[in-house]
N, C-alpha and C positions, 0 to 999 in steps of 0.2 A: 358441294353444298352451297346454297345461296341463302344469304341472310340480309335483311334490311337493317341498315345502321340507324341507331337511335337519333342521330343528328338530322335525319330526314324530316322535312316538313314542307307543306305547301307544294311548290313546284320543284323542290330540291329532293332528289332521291339518291341515297347512298346505298350501294350494294356491295357486300363483302362476299367474295367467292373463294372457295377452298376445295382442294381435292380435284377430282375429275367431274366436270359438269355433264349432266345428261339431258336429253330432250324431255324426259319426264319432269325434271326439275323446272325447266323452262315453262312447260305447259301448265304445271300445277302451282308454281310459286311466282316466277318472274312475270310472265305474260299477263296474268290477271291483274297484278298490281300496276303494271305499266298501262294497261287499258283503262283502269280506273283513274289513274292520275292524268293521262292524256285527256280523258273525257272531262275531268274537273278543271284542269289548268291549261289545256292546249299544249303549249310548248314546255318542255322540262329541261332542267339542268341536272345532269346525272354524273355521279362519281362512282367509279368501279374500283374497288380495292381488292387486289389479288394478293392474298396473304402468302406467307412463305410455304404453305402446303399446297398451293395451287398447282395443278398438273395439266390443265388444259380442258378441252372439250372432247366428248366422243363425237363420232362423225355426224350423227343426227343433230346433236346440240350445236355443232359448228354451223351446219346448214341453217338451222333455225335462227341462230344468232345473226348470220349474214343476211338472210332473206328478210327478217324482221327489221333489221337496221336499214335496209334499202327501202322498205315500205314506209318507214318513219324518218327518212333522212331530213325532212324539213321540220320535224317536230322536236328536235333536240337543239336547244340553244347553245349549251356548252356540255362537253363531255370531258371529264377528268379521269384519266386512267392512272392508278397509283400502284406501283410495284409490278410484279409479274416478270416473267422471263423476257430476255431480249427479243426472241422470235415473235412474241405477242406484240411488243412495242413496234417492231418493224411492220407487222401486218396492219396495225392501226394506222401508222404513218402512210402506208401504201393505199389503204382504203379511205383515208381521210378526205381525198378529193371528191368522194361521192356524197359527203355530208355537207349540208348547208351551214351548220353551226360551227363553233370553234372547238378544237380538240387540243388538249395539252396532256403531256405525259409527265408524271412526277415520280421520283424515286420513292421507295417505300417509307423512308424516314421523313417525307414531306406531306404526310396525310393532312395535317392542319392547314398547310398552305393550299392544298387542293380544295379543301372545304371553303376557305376564304375566296378562292378564285371563282368557284361556281356560284357563290353567294352574292357576287357583285354584278 
């Protein structure tokens, strides 16, 4: 499940993810919102909050996530990843060298700190 967080505004986008993400969710929920925001603001600061029920991606969604990230590597100023399993955090650290912006990983109990960081 993908939900946009209430704190989102302007070039700040908070995304809460739960359960197992699918390509259909990317295509119908996340990608249209990202396209709209990139068009309106250019560069975005994004917070991804993986709640305790987050299970990962199906194969098509994982491919969509990786390929979209590569296409927009210069369009993200800051990326905050909050919570999630250790394997996701390691993957983000390993792929971080492909992104032009800053990436920080926060434990799930530091959601407010992550919002402050992407807001500055």
